[in-house]
Every structure is written in C-alpha cells, then in structure tokens.
N, C-alpha and C positions, 0 to 999 in steps of 0.2 A: 811558501808563497803558491797560491793557485796563479795561473797564467790565465790572461784577460782573454778575449777573441780580438780585442783590438792591438795587443802585445803581442799574439800571433800572428793576425795579417800583416802589421807592419814590420813586423818580421821578416816577413814571406818576402815585403817587399824591399825591406836590404838584402837578402839573400839574392834576388834579381839583378841586384846591383854587383855583387858579386862575384857573379856568372859573368856580366860585362867586362869586370876588368880580368878576370882568368882566361876569357877568350882574349882578350890584349897581352896575354902572357902575364899580368901580373898575379901576384897571389892574392886570391879569391877574399878579398874582404870587401864591404859593402858598410854603407849607413845611410841611415837617413831623420833629418832631424823634423821633429813635429812639433806645429803650436794649433793647440786646439782642432785635434786631428784631423789636422790638413796637412800636408808636408808643405815644408818651409823651405828644406833645400836637401839636395843628394850628393852622396859622396861615394868613391871607391877609389881601392888602390891603383896609384899611378905614377911612384915614384921611378922606375924604370923609363918609362916616357917623357914622363916631366922634367928627367935629371935632376932629380929635385928629392933631396932624402925625408924629406919632413912630408909628402906630398900621400900621405895615410889618406884611409876613408873617411875616417872620423875628420883631421885637420881639412880636406878638400871638404866637406860638410857645411862646418862651420864657417870656412872663408866666405861658402858661395852665399851664407845668411846673412852674416856679417854686411854683405853687399846689398844683398836684398832689400835688408833692411834699414840699411845706412847705419847702424850699431854694432860692434862689437859683444856688446852684451847682448844675453839672447836668452832672457828670463823667461820663465814659465814656458820651456820648451823641454822636449824629450829627446833623447837621441839614442835610435834603435840600431845596434852595427852587430856584425856577424861572430865578431873577436873580441874577447876582452882587451878593453884598452893598452895602451904600453904607457911607459912612464910621459910621454912627450903628449900624445893626446890627452890620459888623465891632466894633466897640467893645463892646456889648452880648453877642455870642458870646464875644469874649474875656474878659471878668471873669464871664459863667456858664460859664467855663471848660468849652465845649463841647472836647470829643476830637477831633472829624472835621466837615467842613463839605463838604459836594457840591453844587455847582451847575450847572445846564444852561445857559445863554446868559449870552455874557461880556457885558460894561456897559463899553464903552470908557470915555464921557464922566462917569462915575457909581462905577465898579467900582472897590471898594478892598479885593480882593482881591488883584488883581493887574494892573487894566488901567490906570485913571488912576492910581490907589496902591496898594502894596504891602504893605499894614498883616498881611496872614500873618506875614512874614519882618521887620518891624523890630525893634531888640535894646531899644529903651525897654518893649516889653511885658513882662509878667511873666507869661503864658501862652502858649504858640505853639499855634498850632492846624492840623491838617492839613487839606491840603485836596486838591482835586482839581474843575475845571472841565470843562463841554464832555459832560455826560452829556444825554444827547437834546437836546441845543444846539437842534438844528433845529424842533424842536418848539415847545420854547420860547423862541424868538427869533420862530419863525412867529406863536406865538399873540401877542406882544408888539407884532409888526411890524402885524399883521392889526385890533388894537384900536385903533392909532395913525393907521391909513389911514382907518379908519371915521369916526373925530374930525375928521378935515379936511374 
C-alpha cells in the first residue's frame, strides 16, 4: 500500500512526540490522534515519570481525546503511532472505536496488530480497526534502536 503525504506528515509529528519521551528518559514512542486532518490529541510514553504502567503513548493520546470531546468513543479518528501497539494499547484502540491505525516500526516481540499477535483481525472483537504499518519505518525503528543502544 502506498504511503500518503498526509500519513507521512502525521507520522513525523508522532516522531517529534517520541523525541519528547526520549528527552524525559522514557522509551521513545509517540502518538497523535487525528480527526478530519486535525490533531485531536497527542501522547508519548510516560510510565516512568507517571508511575503508571498503562501510560503508553497511545493510551495517553486516547485519554486526552476522550476528555477533550467528553466521550470515550473516538469514532472516525486515525491514530498515528511510531511503534506497533502492544496488547493493552490495541485493546484500548478497539474499545475507543478508532477507525484507522497507522504505525511506523513493527514490533516482532510484542506487536499486537500483526507481528506477535494479529488482534486487528480476530473475530471475537466487536470493532475492526483498519491499519497500515511501516510508515516511516526506518526512522521510527532507528530512534528506538539508538535509544536502547545508549542504555547498554
């Protein structure tokens, strides 16, 4: 599938949010929730600073959006995230009724969209999320690799 200029621009925005997480000592993952080509909410990883294991970039963006529109259902939105979501985040994305998910780097060990699990297509979930992976994959992957290399 071809990557649109709009998808690339929003992923670059998510990469800037990932840099914010990294500057705070967090794993560099960023997320931006978009509706009608406008930023509805942003998030970046913050479990260390917030002492909250659920404070992943996606969850933080979904929480902000829900508060902003006073509704947990975020219909007709697109979530851009620099790393393939984990099981927890994928569950939240489904329950929030996000229409489309676009991510950068695949996560072979914990990715719950396609890599380790394929939750985007299971029959038991009551909402299907359209998804596309690999948008600015090299940039997203390199940021994570650099981060973990510097920690060793």
